[in-house]
C-alpha positions in Angstrom: -19.2 27.9 27.2 -17.4 25.0 28.5 -13.8 24.5 29.1 -13.0 23.0 25.9 -14.5 25.9 24.0 -12.8 28.5 26.1 -9.5 26.9 26.0 -9.4 26.8 22.2 -10.1 30.7 22.4 -7.6 31.9 25.1 -4.9 32.5 22.5 -6.8 34.7 20.4 -8.5 36.3 23.6 -5.2 37.1 24.7 -4.2 38.6 21.4 -7.7 40.5 21.2 -8.5 38.7 18.3 -12.0 37.6 19.2 -15.4 39.2 18.2 -16.9 41.0 20.8 -19.8 38.4 21.7 -17.1 35.9 21.9 -14.7 37.9 24.0 -17.9 38.4 26.5 -18.7 34.6 26.5 -14.8 33.6 27.4 -14.7 36.5 30.0 -17.8 35.2 31.7 -16.3 31.6 31.6 -12.9 32.7 33.0 -14.9 34.5 35.8 -16.4 31.4 36.9 -13.5 28.8 36.1 -10.5 28.6 37.9 -8.7 26.3 35.8 -9.2 28.1 32.5 -8.2 31.2 34.5 -4.7 29.4 35.6 -4.3 28.3 31.8 -4.6 32.2 30.8 -2.3 33.3 33.4 0.2 30.7 31.9 -0.4 31.9 28.4 0.2 35.4 29.5 3.6 34.5 31.2 4.7 32.7 27.9 3.8 35.5 25.8 5.9 37.9 28.0 8.8 35.5 28.1 8.7 35.2 24.3 8.6 39.0 23.7 11.8 39.5 26.0 13.9 37.0 23.7 16.0 38.8 21.3 15.4 38.3 17.5 18.5 37.4 15.9 19.6 39.7 12.7 18.7 38.5 9.1 21.7 38.3 7.1 21.7 41.0 4.5 22.0 38.9 1.5 19.4 36.4 2.6 16.7 37.4 0.4 18.7 37.6 -2.7 20.3 34.1 -1.8 16.8 32.9 -1.5 15.4 34.2 -4.9 18.6 33.2 -6.8 18.1 29.5 -5.4 14.3 29.7 -6.6 15.3 31.0 -9.9 17.8 28.0 -10.1 15.2 25.3 -9.1 12.6 26.9 -11.4 15.0 26.5 -14.4 15.7 23.0 -13.8 12.2 21.7 -12.9 10.9 19.4 -15.2 7.1 19.5 -16.6 4.7 16.4 -16.0 5.1 15.6 -19.6 9.0 15.4 -19.3 8.3 13.0 -16.6 6.0 10.7 -18.4 8.5 10.9 -21.6 11.4 9.7 -19.1 9.4 6.7 -18.2 9.2 5.7 -21.9 12.5 6.4 -22.5 13.6 3.5 -20.4 12.0 1.2 -22.8 13.4 -0.4 -25.9 11.9 0.3 -29.3 10.4 -2.8 -29.7 8.9 -2.6 -26.3 7.2 0.9 -27.1 5.9 -0.6 -30.5 4.4 -3.4 -28.7 2.8 -1.2 -25.9 1.5 1.0 -28.7 -0.2 -2.0 -30.5 -1.7 -3.4 -27.4 -3.1 0.2 -26.9 -4.5 0.3 -30.2 -6.0 -3.1 -30.0 -7.8 -2.6 -26.7 -9.0 0.6 -28.0 -10.4 -0.8 -31.2 -11.9 -3.8 -29.3 -13.6 -1.6 -27.0 -15.4 0.4 -29.7 -16.5 -3.0 -31.3 -17.8 -4.5 -28.3 -18.9 -1.7 -26.2 -19.2 1.6 -28.3 -22.0 0.7 -30.4 -24.6 0.3 -27.9 -23.5 3.0 -25.5 -23.5 5.7 -28.6 -26.5 4.4 -30.6 -29.4 7.0 -30.6 -31.7 4.3 -29.9 -30.1 3.6 -26.5 -30.5 7.2 -25.5 -34.3 7.0 -26.7 -34.8 4.3 -24.3 -33.5 6.6 -21.4 -30.3 4.3 -20.8 -27.8 6.6 -18.3 -24.5 5.9 -17.5 -23.7 5.7 -13.7 -20.3 6.4 -11.8 -19.4 3.2 -9.8 -15.7 4.1 -8.8 -12.1 4.4 -9.6 -9.3 2.3 -9.3 -5.7 3.3 -9.3 -2.6 1.3 -9.5 0.6 3.2 -10.1 0.3 5.4 -13.5 -2.7 3.4 -14.7 -6.1 4.7 -13.5 -9.6 2.8 -14.4 -12.8 4.2 -14.3 -15.9 2.1 -13.8 -19.4 2.9 -14.9 -22.4 0.8 -15.6 -25.6 1.6 -17.4 -28.6 2.0 -15.4 -32.4 1.9 -16.6 
């Protein structure tokens, strides 16, 4: 075991959390390595110093206050759907109608131009498959790219 591996295990060694075989490897390394032995001594000193620090008392009503605040935040939280509708609510009625019309037109054109060859039984019989190419995301819009592979 080298110093890097031993050093990463010293805290668990000190807390008796290592499995027996790892503990034996660390002890063997500590016997041979003065630097890691000094690091272990430093960790022991820090551990003793932290154990002597007085823990401040926890206020009696802390748990009740935390639970009350969590309940208030849960009650006022919005769902993802509310966020989407809030985005659309900033648009005027004409803009919403125009966006809906453009979306429908794009779907219709997609079905006319590309849908017939991809969904026809003859394409499946020829062994055409779709292959994932990538994903592009710009704000709330994500576009998946696929291609036909033969």
